[in-house]
N, C-alpha and C positions, 0 to 999 in steps of 0.2 A: 558833537560836530554836526550830526544830522539835524538836530533841533535848531542849531544856529542857522543852518542852510535854509530850513523851512521858514524860520523867523525873518531872514533877510529877503526871501522871496515874497513873503507876505507884506513886507514893508516896501517892496518895489526896489530894493537895493540891488538884488540879483534878478536877472530876467528869467522868467519861467518859460519852459518850452510850451508852445501852443498845443492844444489838444490834437489838431490835425497835422502836426509836424511829421509824425511817423508815416502816415498814409501818403502825404503829399510830397515829402522831401526825401526821407531816408529809404522808405520801401521801394520806390522806383530805382534807387541806386543799387539796392540789394538784388532786385530782379535783373537789372542790367548786368550785374556781376554773375548772374546765373546761379545764385545761391538756392533759389527755389527749385532748380532741377534736381538737386541732390537732397535737399531738406524737405522731403514729403514722405508720405507713408510708404511709397514705393521707390524712393530714391536711395542712392547708395549711403546716405546719411540717415536712413530711417531709424536706425538704432538710437539716435539722439532724442527722438520723439518730438523734435521741433519741426512741425509741419507748416509750411507756408499755406496760406489760404488758397482756395481754388481761384482760377483766373477771373471768375465772375463775382468775386467777393466784394461786399460793400465796404465803405470806409470804416464803418463800425467794426466789422469783422477783422479788418486789417489792423485797426488800432488795438483790438483785443489781443491779436497775435503779438503786436509790439510790446504790450504790457507783459505777456507771458514770458518774454525773454529775460525778465528780471531774475529768473531761476539760475542764470549763468552770469550774474553780475556780482562783483565783489563790492559790497556796500562800504567797506572801510577804505579800500584802495581801488577805485573804479578802473584805473589803467591796467590793473592786474586781472581784470575780468576776462573770462574766456570769450565772451561776446565781442570783446575788442581784440584779443590776442589771436584768435583762430582765423577770422576772415582776412586779417592783415598778415597772416603767416608768421607772426612773432612767436607763436607757439605752433608746433608741428601740426599741419592741417592737411589731411588727405587730398583736399581740393586745391592745395597750393594757395598762392596769394590771389584772393578774389577782390579785395579792396586794396588798392595801391597805397603803400605807406606815404605819409606826408602829402596826401592828396585832399581835394575838397571833399570827396566821399568819406575819407577817413575822419575828417573833422565833423561831418554830420553824424557818423557812427559814434564817435566819442561823446558828442553832445547828448545823444540819446542814452548812452551808457551812464553818463553822469546824472541825467535826469532820473533814470530808474533807480540809481543808487540813493537818490534823495527822497524816494517815496517810501512811506512806512507800509507795513503789512496791512494796516487798516485802510490806507488809501488805495492799495492794490485790490483789496477785497471789496471795496465799495463799488468798484466797477462791476456791474452785473454781467455774468457770462453771456456771451452771444449764443443764441440758440441756433444749432446747425440744422438746416432744412433737410428734408428727406430726399432720397434719390429720385430723379425724374423717371416716371414710368415710360415704357415703350412697348408697343405691340411687337412681338417676335413671330417669326414664321418657323415652320418645321425646318430642321436642318436636312441636308441631303441624306444623311444616314438614318434619320428618323423616318423620312419618307420611304426609303427602301424597306426598313423594318416593318412599317405599318402595312404597306401593300403586300409584303411577304406574309405577315400574320393574318391578314383579313382575306386575301385573294390567292395566296400560294404563289405570288409572283416572285421568282428567284433570280430574275435577270438583272437586278440592280439598275432600274431605269434612271436613277439619279446620277449615275456615272456619266450620262449624256447632258446633264445640266451644266451651266456655267460654273466654274470652280469657285469655291468659297474662300474668302480671304481670312488670314490669321490676324486677329486683333486681340490685344491683351493676352496673347498666348493660345487663343482658341478660335474655332471657326463658327461658333454659335453666338457671337456677340451681336446684340441688337443693332448697334451702329453700323455694322457691315452687312445687315440683312436687307438690302434693297431688293425690290421686285422689279427688275428691269424687263423691258419688252422681250429680250432674248430668253429670259427665264420663264416668262409667262407663256411664250410659244413652246418652250420645252415642256412645261406642265401640260399643255394641251396634247402634245404628241404622246407623252407618257400615259396620260389618262386614257387615250384611245387604245393604246396597246394593252394596258392593264385590264381595261373593261372587256376587250375581246378575249384575252386569255382567261379571264375569270370564269367564262361560261364555255370554254372549249371542252367539248365532250360532255355537255350537259350542265350540271351544277355541282362540280366536284367539291366546292368549299361550303356547300349547304347554306347558301345565302338566302334561298327562297324557302319560306316556312310552310310550303304546301307542295303538292305534286305539280309537275310541269306538264303541259303549259298551264299558266295561271288562268283559272276560270272564275274564281270567286273574287269579287271586287274588294272584299275585306282583306284578302291575302296581299293585295297591292299595298294597302295601308300598313299592314303588319310588317311586310318586307321593308318598307321605307322607314318605319319607326325603329326597327331593330338595327338595321344597317346604319341608319342616320345617327343613332345614339353612339354607336361605336366610332363612327368617323368624325362627328362633330364633338365627341367627348362630352355630350350633354343631351338632354331630351330635345327633340325637335319641337318647335312651336307648331301649333295646329295649321297655320297658314303654310308652313314649310312642308308639313306632311301632305297636305292637299296638292301642293304644287308638284312635288316629286311623285306622288301616287298617280296624278294625272299623266305625267310623263311616262310612268311605267305602263299604264293602261294603253296609251296611245302608241308608244314606240317600243317599249320593252324594258326589261330589267337592266340590260346592258347599257342603255342610254342613261339610266339613273346612276349607275356606278360611274360612268364617265362624267356626268354632271357633278356628282358629289366630290369627285376627285379634283375638280377645278373650282370648288367653292372656297371663298375666303375663310369660311368657318371651319374648313378642313385644313387648308394650307397655313392659316395664321393661328396665333394663340391669343385670342381676345381675352380681355378681363371680364370674367363672368360676374353677374350680380350676386349680392349677398344671399338671395333666396335659394340659390343653387350652389352655395359655397362648397358643399361636399363634392360636387362634380368638378369644380375648379381644382380642389385639392387632389382629386383622383387623377386629373390630367397632369398637374404639376409633378406628382409623385411618379406616374408611369413614364413620363417623358424624361425624367432624371434617372430613375432607378432601373428602368427597362429600355429606355431610348425608343419607346414605341407607345402605342395607344393603350388605354386601360382595357383590361379584359372584362368579361361579364361579372366575375366576382367583385372586382373593384367598383364597377359601375353600380352593382346592386348595393354595396355598402353606402355609396353616395346617395342612392335613391331612398334608402331607409333611414337616412340621417345619422349613420354611424361612422362618419368620416369628417367630423368637425372639431372635436376636442383634441388637445395635444396628445392625450393618452391613446385615443383611437387612431390618430395619424401615425404615432410611433409604432403601435402594434401592427398596423398595415404595412408600414415601411419595413419592419423587421421580417415580416413574412415574405415580402417582395424580394428582399435581399437573399432569400434562400432559393429563389428561382434561378435556373440557368441563364435567363435573360439578363440578370444583374451582372454576371461576369462579362457578358458581351458589352453591356452598356458602359461599364467602367474600363473595359479594354479600349473603348473609343476615347474616354477621357485620357487614359495613359498615352495612347498613340498621338494625341494632339499635344499634350503637355511635353512629351519627349520628342516631338517632331519626327515621328517615324517616317513621314513622307520624305524628309531630307535624307535620312539614312538610306531608304529604299531607292531613291532617285539618284544617289551618289554615282559619280563617274570617276574612275581612277585611271591614271596613266599606266598602260600595260607594261611599259618599260620598267616601272618602279614596283608595281603591285600586280604581277601576273596572276596571283591566286584570287584576286577579288572579282566577284561576279554577283549577279542578282540573287543566286541561291545563298551565297554567304551573307549578303546583306539581309535577306529574309531570316536567316538563322540568328543574326544578331538581334533583330527586333523580337523574335520569338524568345530568345534568352531573357531579354528585359521583361517581356510579358510574363514569363514563368516566375521570375523573381517577384514581380508585383502581385500576381495571383497567389503565390505562396504566402506572402505577408498579409494580404487583405483577407483572404477567405479562410485562413487558419488562425486568424487573430494573433499574429506575431507582431512584435514591436516594429512599427513602420520605419523607425530610424535605421533599421537594417537595409532599407532601400539604398542608403548611402554607405553603410559600413559593414555589410554582410561579408563574412570571410568564406563564402561559398558562392557557387553560381550553378546555372543549369545550361549545359552545353551539349551539342551533338559532336560527332567525330571531327568534322571540319573545324569547328570553333576550338575544340580541344587542341587540335594540332596548331592552330594559329596562336593560342595562348601558351603552348608548351605544357599542356596538362595531359594526364593519361586519358585515353579515350573511354567514355562511359560504356557500360554494358548495354544500355538502351539510350536512344536519343533523348536529350534534355533531362537526363537523370541528374540529380544533385551531385555536384563534385566540390569537395573542399579545396580551397587554395592552400598551397604549402605555407607553413608558418612564416617564412621569410618572403612571401610574395608581396610585391608592391601594389597588387590589385586589391580592390575592395568595392563591393556594391556596384551601383550603376556607373560610377566614375571609372571603373576598371573594365567596363564592357565595351565591345566593339560599337554598339549603337551610338553611345555618347562620343567616343573617340573618332568615329568615322564622320558623323554628321557635322562635327565641328572642325573638319579639316578641308583642305583643298585637293584638287585632283592629283597633284604631284607631291604634296608635302602637308605637314601639319599647319595649324594656325593658332598660335598662342593667343592671339587677340580673339579669335572666334570662340575658343574654349573658355577663356575668361569671361567673355560677354555672356555666354550661355549660363555659366555658373551664377553670375550676377542676376540675370533676368529670370531664369527658370527655377533656381534653387534658393535664391535670396529675395526674389521679387523686387529687385532694385533696378530701375530703369536708368541706363546710362545715357546721358544726352547725346544726340547725334553730332557728328563732326560739323564744325562751322563751314559755311559755303566757301568754295574755292580752295580748300586745303588740298595740298598735293599729298596723296596717300601712297605714292610709289616708294618702294624701299631701295636701298643701295644695291646695285647689280653685283652679282658674284663675279669674281675674277681670280686668275691664278696668283695675282699679286696679293690678293686678300680674300681667301676663301673664308666664309663666315657662317656661323650657325644662325638660326632664326633669332636667337637672343641678341646676337651682335647686330643683325640688320635692323631689329626693332628698336635699337637705341635711338634711332632718329625720332621715334614717337615720344621718347622720354626726354628729349632735348629741345623739341620744337615747341614754341610758346602756344601755337594753335592746337597742339595734340596732347601735351603732357597732362593737362588737368583730368582728362578722361582715361587716357591710356595707362596712367599710373594705377588706375583702379582695376584694369582688366588684364593687361599684358602680364604682370607679375604672377597672376593666377595660372595662366597658361604655361609659363616657364616651368612650373613644377610638374607638368604633365608631358614634357618634351621627350621623355624616354619611351613614349608610345607613339608609333608612327600613324600615318593617315588611315590605316585600316585596323588599328588597335593592337598591332604586334609590338612586342618589346624590342627596342633597339639600344644597344649599349653605347653606340656612338651615332653622331649625325653624319650620314654618308652624303657627301656633296659631289655633284657632277658638274663640271664646267664644259659646256659644249664648244665645238670649233667656232672661232670668231675671226673677224677681219678688222684690223685697226687701220682705217684709211689714212689717218694723219701720219702715223709712224710707219705705214706700209708694212705692217707685220701681219702674217697670216698664221693662225693656229689651226692645224689640220686634224688634231686628235682630241678626243674628249679626255679630260683629266679628272681624276677622282681623288677625294680626300675623306678621311675618317676623322671627324672633329669631336673633341671631348664636349660633352653636354653638361652645362651648369644648371642643375634643377632646383637651386635654392629659390624659394618663392614665399609669398605671403598674400593674405587677403587684407588689403588696406582697409582700415576702419574696424577690424575685428582684433581684439586683444589676443596676444599669444597665438597668432595664426600662422607662424612660420611652418612650412612643410616642404617636402621634396619629392613626393610621389602621390598617386591617387589614394592610397590607403591612409596616408597622414592627412590629406585634405578631407577625406571621408569622415575621419574621426572629428575633425574640426566642425564640419557641417552638421553631423549627427547630434552634437551636443549644443549647437548654436540655436538660441531661441528664435532669431530672425529666420533661420532656415525652417525650423519647425512651424512657425507662423506662416511661412510662405506656402507650405503644403496646404494649410487651411485656406489661405487666400486663393490659391489656384483652384481648389475645389469650389469655393464660393463663386468665383468668376464663371466657372463652367456651369454651375447650377443656376445662377441668376442670369446668365447671358449678358453680363456687363461687368465693368470694373467696380470694385468697392469704393464707397464714398465715406466721408466722415460720419454720416448718419448710420453706417453699418458697423461702426467700431464696436458697439456693444455685442452685436451678433457674432462678430469674428472673435472677440475676446472670450465670449462664452464657449464658442466652438473650440477654441484653442485650449481652454481650461479643461473641457470635457475630454478632448483628445489626449492631453497630458495626463490627467488623472486616471484614464483608462489604460495607461501604459502604452500610449500611442497606437491604439487599435484603430485602424482606418475605418472600419465599419461604424464605430462610435462617432467618428467625425462626420460620416455620411448622415447618420441619424440626427445629429445635432443640427446640421444645416437644413435637412429636410423637414425638421419640425420647428424651425426658427420663424420668428415673425417676419423677417425680411423675405424669406422664401415663400411664405404662405399669404403675405399681404396682398389684398385685392389691387393695391396701387402699384405693385411691382411686376 
């Protein structure tokens, strides 16, 4: 039949699809249907491995993508192809009907399906694969936490001057992403004020940090040069050029060492992370390693390795990285990664209605983040299977958290405590940090919890709501007191909401037995305040209260066999899910690189994931894999 089809096309009896048909006709229809928002490496349909090209893709790249869809085409019966059945929702599709049945767009889709069904394997293979370009490089600056750590390490400055800098934005889950690191006039002014303060404090009481390599006051001109060379190498993370040495040494002789410190602190070579040339690649590697593994500047040992050419091969870099991970600075550095990944800021800044949650305060919120940090540190630094971040049947609590969770108080604060065998809690999903930061001031948020799971644990970006959508929920009333599940049904019946909310709300429903501060609640307690009905002239003078049964049946749409009803069951699903495991890899990659992953990074991420998996999911092996990868060490990244 296929040969007959090919013969008829060759004879001109059947019309063949033009080469540019997919890029010019069908592809725009698929984008308009928002298929690309889910079918990408970080979309909710990432598990299908059908990734739409980037927005700036060429027609050739788009056509290559169109040909790759042949993998879901039924050659014998084209109309039975998943490529046809799924977008039209003839077969169950988590995204619902994206291409309306019996529409012009459906006709275009079917035409392409039939075209792919008629192509032989040889014809598909004849099209050379499109080469994926490398990620665009971008110069990054020091993060605020790196600035504080460096001035603390070099000058003993402990006042955290970067707390006065303009706040950093979260992009791709982190605050160190290059696309958000603008150098605004406000930030430059803050850099100047901080430099002045740090420089003054650096020499308060003499030279407490031993910055000057000779006795004070400096009398020997050679001492000015040596002071500038040694301090400059630490701050610029490379040797100073001779012209730089002479410039700063002259400043030291004329004005003093304090002025040199102030000037160095405002130099772009300190504040920014420029791409160093190949002839000093070792220094570049030292800088990259120290800023990732220590969140600070290289120390003398690491700079000396670079100077002697012992930090260029993969073996040398790995040996240095392993030694660096043994230093206490590494724990602090990856505590920063954890705090951003898990959005500690949202938990610590949470506000709760005192009428509903009188026990919640800043001390309890701080205890929650410390609990999460203790679990993370236990897994990472003791080489424990990192999947236990999700499904651990134990936790680390103080007396206040133990009381909140209904656990026996530990003998010491943050001592390990095992959950009872029938406990619905497990791992980070059962902790107050996650349950609090994903809630509202007076109640939980199934939508917020589901969204966090999608974006932070599965690396799936849920499309934003369309403009003008009414997000308000039905009001509570005595005639119809409702649970959150009842009220959120409006999301699952509204055409403008259903495609996204069916992906996130059902996840949150399974966590509804835990309130907005992470305490277990057997029922949903609803309070209806006094109201006045102007039309019916009815006045309700008393608050009425209801205890409503909670339906915790839930699922993770798009994940097979993912039904669950509490955090422990969801934790088990995530821990064994490959997309969740790969998401941990992606999150660390984004943090290390200061940007989102691109198709060009696929090999690096695949290798890191394999090493992570083969090590028994030891997080330190994941760190080493990324720190020694070509993507991380490339001069162009």
